C-alpha positions in Angstrom: 181.1 53.9 90.3 179.9 55.3 93.3 175.7 55.9 93.2 174.0 59.1 93.3 172.2 59.5 96.5 168.7 59.9 96.6 165.9 60.4 99.5 162.7 59.9 97.7 160.9 58.6 101.1 161.0 61.3 103.4 160.6 64.7 102.1 161.9 66.9 99.4 164.1 68.9 101.6 165.6 66.0 103.1 166.8 65.4 99.2 168.1 68.6 99.0 170.3 67.7 102.2 171.9 64.6 101.1 172.7 65.5 97.8 174.3 69.2 98.8 177.7 68.6 98.4 180.5 70.8 99.3 182.4 72.9 96.5 185.8 70.8 95.9 188.9 72.0 97.0 187.2 74.5 99.6 188.7 75.6 102.6 187.4 73.5 105.3 184.7 74.6 107.6 185.4 72.6 110.6 186.7 72.6 113.9 188.8 70.4 116.4 185.2 69.6 117.7 184.7 67.6 114.5 187.7 65.8 114.1 186.6 62.7 116.1 183.7 61.9 113.7 186.3 61.7 110.6 188.7 58.8 111.5 187.4 55.4 112.7 188.3 52.0 112.2 185.7 49.1 112.4 186.5 45.3 113.0 184.0 44.1 110.1 185.9 46.1 107.5 183.9 49.1 107.4 186.0 52.1 106.3 186.0 55.7 105.6 185.8 56.0 102.1 185.4 60.2 102.1 185.8 63.1 104.4 184.4 66.3 102.7 184.3 69.7 105.0 181.4 72.5 104.8 181.6 74.5 101.7 182.6 78.2 102.6 179.4 80.9 102.9 177.1 77.8 104.3 175.9 79.0 107.5 172.2 77.5 107.4 170.3 74.3 106.1 166.6 74.0 105.9 164.6 71.7 107.6 160.7 70.8 107.3 158.3 70.3 110.6 154.9 70.1 110.7 154.6 73.6 111.5 156.6 74.8 108.7 160.2 74.7 107.5 162.8 75.7 109.8 166.6 77.0 109.4 169.5 75.0 111.4 172.3 77.6 112.0 175.8 76.0 111.6 179.1 76.7 112.5 180.4 73.9 111.0 180.4 70.9 109.1 181.9 67.5 107.9 180.6 64.7 105.5 182.0 61.5 106.2 181.0 58.6 103.7 181.4 54.9 104.7 181.7 51.9 102.6 182.8 48.1 102.9 185.5 47.1 100.7 183.8 46.2 97.2 180.5 47.5 97.8 179.1 50.9 97.4 178.7 53.6 100.2 176.9 52.4 103.6 176.1 55.3 105.2 176.6 59.1 104.5 176.9 61.1 107.8 176.8 64.8 108.2 178.2 65.8 111.6 177.4 69.3 112.1 178.2 71.8 115.0 175.6 74.2 116.3 175.7 77.5 117.7 175.8 77.0 121.8 173.4 80.0 122.2 170.9 78.7 120.0 171.6 75.1 120.2 168.3 74.1 122.6 166.0 75.6 120.4 167.8 73.9 117.3 167.8 70.8 118.6 163.9 71.2 118.8 163.8 72.2 115.7 165.6 69.1 114.3 163.6 66.4 116.2 160.4 68.5 115.0 161.7 67.6 111.8 162.6 64.0 113.0 158.7 63.7 113.6 157.9 65.2 110.7 160.2 62.3 108.6 158.5 60.0 110.6 155.1 60.0 109.6 154.5 56.7 107.8 157.8 55.2 108.6 158.8 52.7 111.2 160.5 54.7 114.3 163.3 52.2 115.8 161.7 51.9 119.6 164.5 49.5 120.2 167.5 51.5 120.0 167.7 52.4 123.5 169.8 56.0 124.6 171.9 57.2 125.5 174.4 55.1 123.1 177.6 55.8 124.5 176.8 59.1 125.5 174.9 60.0 122.5 170.9 60.8 122.5 170.0 58.6 119.6 166.9 58.4 117.4 166.3 56.5 114.3 163.5 55.4 111.6 163.6 53.2 108.9 162.1 51.3 106.2 160.5 48.3 106.3 161.9 47.2 103.1 164.9 46.8 100.9 163.5 49.7 98.8 164.5 53.2 98.0 167.8 54.7 98.4 168.0 55.4 102.0 167.3 52.9 104.6 167.2 54.7 107.5 167.9 57.9 109.3 169.7 58.3 112.9 170.1 61.5 114.7 173.0 61.5 117.3 172.9 64.4 119.9 176.1 65.7 121.7 174.8 67.8 123.9 177.5 69.0 125.7 179.9 69.8 122.2 176.6 71.4 120.8 177.2 68.5 117.7 174.1 66.9 116.0 174.9 63.9 113.2 172.4 63.0 111.0 173.4 59.6 109.7 171.6 58.1 106.4 171.8 54.3 105.9 171.9 53.6 102.1 170.1 51.0 100.0 172.1 49.9 96.9 171.6 46.9 94.0 172.1 43.6 95.5 175.6 43.3 94.1 176.7 46.3 95.5 175.6 46.2 98.9 176.7 44.3 102.1 173.7 42.7 103.3 170.8 41.0 101.1 167.8 41.1 103.7 166.4 43.8 105.6 167.6 41.5 109.0 171.0 41.9 107.6 170.7 45.4 107.3 169.9 45.7 110.9 172.5 44.0 112.2 175.0 45.7 110.0 173.0 49.2 111.1 173.4 48.4 114.9 176.8 47.2 114.8 177.6 50.8 113.0 175.8 52.7 115.2 177.7 51.0 118.4 181.1 50.9 116.9 181.0 54.6 115.3 179.4 56.2 118.6 182.2 54.3 120.5 185.1 55.5 118.2 183.9 59.1 118.6 184.0 58.8 121.9 187.4 57.3 122.3 188.8 59.9 120.2 187.4 62.8 121.9 189.2 61.4 124.6 192.4 60.9 123.0 192.5 64.3 121.8 192.2 66.0 125.1 
């Protein structure tokens, strides 16, 4: 059984963001801009385990910043779940298309939220960007504890798309990694492979 995703370390708003599942059988609120994020193959066996559109009627979400809550306007969104065979979920990915006119301000809010979440957590300064053309920001736990081990933001400025990646922890028997070093290696491989896949899908869609 797939485990319910929690997010105890970073913030209550993040818990809501991760757990806010779209309505079943909902009409997709997506665009061709997000299609490249939903179909990828990986050489190490990682697979797309599910794709769910943003539910009708959801046009924004709230994030926390040091200056208070901020609203992120949404034009479309897709949730993509990833898992290795015979394991529980490895990554919960939200790709969101933001209004072009408000994109600079909304991106600033999202970075403010990232800095807010980073308080007391380990920011990944070894991850250099651009990564396959994406601006990337990430933070991780330093131990295998809690339900989420890392958060990574990918910004595709020309497309006005932000991708939030939650890298998940599971019971030892249900996960691909057993040490923090193994987690970091899978994380880096996933980020490199996924961003390369998105770029290839975008190129093929033209």
